[in-house]
C-alpha positions, 0 to 999 in steps of 0.5 A, a space after each residue: 523508460 524502465 517499468 518499476 514493479 510492485 511487490 505484493 506487500 508494496 501494493 498493499 501498503 501503497 493501496 492503503 496510503 491511497 485509501 487513507 488519503 493524506 492521513 497515512 503514517 507508519 502506525 495507521 498503515 500497519 493498523 489498517 492493513 491488519 484490520 482490513 486483511 486480517 494479516 499481522 504486519 510488523 511496523 518494521 516491515 511497513 516502515 521499510 516498505 514506505 522507505 522503498 516506495 518513496 525511493 521508487 517515487 511512488 509516494 512522497 512524505 512530509 512532517 505533520 503537526 506535533 501532537 501531545 499524544 506523541 510527546 510533541 513529536 511530528 508524524 511523517 505523513 505519506 501521499 501517493 504520487 502520480 507515478 504511484 497512482 499510475 502503478 496502482 492503476 496498472 496493477 489493477 488493470 493487469 489483475 482484472 485482465 488475468 481474472 477474465 482469462 480464468 476458466 470457471 472450473 479451477 475456482 469451483 470448490 465442489 471439486 475439493 
């Protein structure tokens, strides 16, 4: 089976969907990424990433209930699939492995 890799922004979006645990839709994902990373993200970037993650099988989506605050429109809510959870675990494992290989010297700020 061919492995599908996550880009850095895809990883952030997928991780935020997992954190929001059933309450993730485009606006909340954008707001939470901005709040927790200090990174300004556009709704369009998040929307395109959500579509890409769904096409890759990392998330599924469904329509939530209509709300008055949205003028009766329903939210498209996203959930991480088993494949998405596996991808996040693989990324975390790889990053942890690489960090253990890092010698202490390159991270010393006193050398700057």
